[in-house]
N, C-alpha and C positions, 0 to 999 in steps of 0.2 A: 416801747421800742417795737417797731413793726416786724423786723427780722432779728430776733434776739441772737446775740453772740453766744458762744459757748458759756456754760455756767462756770464761773470762777470760784464762787463761795456759796455753800449751802449750809444753813444753820437749822438744826432740828431740835425742838423742845429744850432750848437752852435755859438753864436756871443757875442762879448764883445766890447763895444764902450766907449770911454771917451770923455769928453769935457775939453780942456785945453786952457786957454786964448782965449775963444770963438771959438776955432778950434775943429771940430769934428774929432776924431781919431778912425778909425776902426782897432782894434787890432786882433780880430778873426772874420773871415768872413764865417760863415756857415760850421763849422767843423762837419764832420760825421766820426765816428770811432767805430768799434766793437772790444772788447778785451775779449779773452777767459780766463777762470780761469787757472792759472799756466803759462801763457805766460810771456815772457821777451821781451818787446817792447823798441826799442831805437828811439829817436826823435832827429834829427839834424837840423841845420839851422843857419843862421847868427844871430848875436845879434839884438834884437828888432823886431823879426818876430812873437813873441807871444808864445814862448815855455813855459816860466815860467808862463805866464798868464794862459795858458791851464792847467798846473799842479795845479795851485792855485784853479781853478774852479773844477777840478776833486777831489781835496781834501777838497772841501767845505770851503776853506779859503776866497773865494769871490763868488759872484753870477753872472751868465751871464746876459747879456742884454736881450737875448732871446735864445730859444732852450731848449733842455731837456738832462739830464744826468741820465740814468737809471743804478742803481747799485743794482745787484741781483734783478732786475725787478722793483725796486722802484725809482721813479723820485725824486732825492734828492733836485732838485731845488725848490720843493714845500714844503720842510720840514720847520718847525719853528726853531727858534734859538736853543732851548734846544735839539731838535732832531738832528740838525746839529752838535752840540757839541758832542753828544753821538756818532754820526756817525764818526766824526773825531777821537775820543778817542778809539773806539772799532774796527773800520773797516780799518783804514788807518794809515800807518806809513810814516814818512817824513824823508828824508835825504837830507840836503842842502849842497851847496858848503862850506859854513861856518858852522862849526859843532854846534855852539851855546851851548857849554858845560859851565856849571857854574864853574868858576875857584876855588871857595872855597870848592867844593865838590870832593870826590874821584870818580874814574871811576865807581865804583860799585854804589855809590849814584846817579851819573848822569844817569846811565843806568836804575836805579830803578824808576826814576821820573814818567813815565806814570802810573805805578802801584800805586804809592803813591797818585797821583792825582785822581785815580779811587777809592780811599778809601781802598785799600788793606793794610793790616798791614805792618808796616815797616820791621818787621822780614821776612815776606813772600816776600815782594817786593825785599829785598836785596838777598834773596835766588834765586828768579827768575833772578835777574840781574847777580848774580855770574854764574849761569848756562849759560846764554846767552853770557857773556863775555868769558867764557871758550870755547864756541862754535866758537867764532870769533877769538880765538887765544890769548886772553889777560888774561888767568888764573893766570899769575904771576904779573899782573899789577893792580890788583883789588883795592889796597889802594893808588895808585898813583893819584895825582891831574893832571888836564889837562896840567899845566905848566911843569910837569915832563914827559910828553909823547911826542913822535914824532908826526908829522902831520898825518902820516898814522895810528898811534895808536889812536889818537884822533878821526879820522873818523871811526875807528872800534867801538869805544865807541858809537858814534852817530848811527851806524848801529845796534848795540845791543839794544840801546834805542828804535829805530824804530820798531824792531821786537819783543820786550819784550812781548807784549800782543797778539801775534799771529794774526796780521792784515791780512785781505784777500788781501790787495793791498798796495804796497810800492811805493811811488813817490820819485824819486831821481833826484834832480835838480843839475846838474854839480857836482856830488859827488866826482869826482877826479880832479876838476878844479884847486885846490891849491896844488896838489901833483906832485912830479917828475914822470917821465915816468915809472920807475920801480915800484914805490909805487902805481901809478895809476892802473897798470895792476894787482897788488896784490889785491887791493880793489875790482876791477871789478870781478876778479875770485872768490873772496869771495861772492860777490852778486850773481854770477852765481850758486855757490854751494848752497847758501841758497834758491835760486829760485827752484832748482831741488830737494833738500832734503825736503824742507818744503812745496813745491807746492804753494808758495806765488807768486802772480802776481806782476811783476815789470814793471813800466814805467819809463824809464831813459832818461833824457835830457843830451846831451853831445856835445862838439865840437870835441872830439877825434874820428877820423874816424875808428881807429882800434877797439875802444870800441864800437862804433856805429854798426859796422859790426858784433859784437859778439852776438847780440840779436837774438831772434827767427824771428823777423820782424824789418825792419828798415824803418822809415818814415822821410820825409823831410818837413819842414815847410818853406813856401815862402809867404811873404806878407799876413799873417793871414790865409792861407789855408794849408792843409796837403795832402800829397800823399805818397803812399807806393813806395819804391825804389826797 
């Protein structure tokens, strides 16, 4: 980027270790990374190198063994549980390989869930969800339940849900992993569009080389370390 936007996320010496059956496992080994507001970063790497673990730490779904994660200048690793929950709800959107939609609810009700959880009225939550679903191309599928939607449509609902409350950062963990190649590119182009139009920062983990190459910057993870390609 020629004229870097303000720094949104700064990761310093991040590590994550586990103990499993008395074995010490180092998943992340001193990750350092700076992410600017509005960037689209892609991360690639073999299974088991720590990509998903890194996203979980950045989204405050887990805490690191050591190191610091500065988000808008504040070290989120030092926040208490209630502050972490507020951070997750207001600042971060998540899109996973498995969309985690509730089968008994419509697309609009599923997309509205973050707003409802925040205490926004159901009427207003559904209005926001309708607008967001229309933006991702599902204006004619609002009342359909997940079982009545294609895989690509279900993932679009998940994207709408992630972006509903205008997060500053969206973490996408293999969002096209369960889709065919054509639908994968359609969903990826949708994410690119939302990134540019909404100025939302995206960090996307993928095994798809074509998708990985489509971000502003591409990183590779190997054995718990990260480097720019």
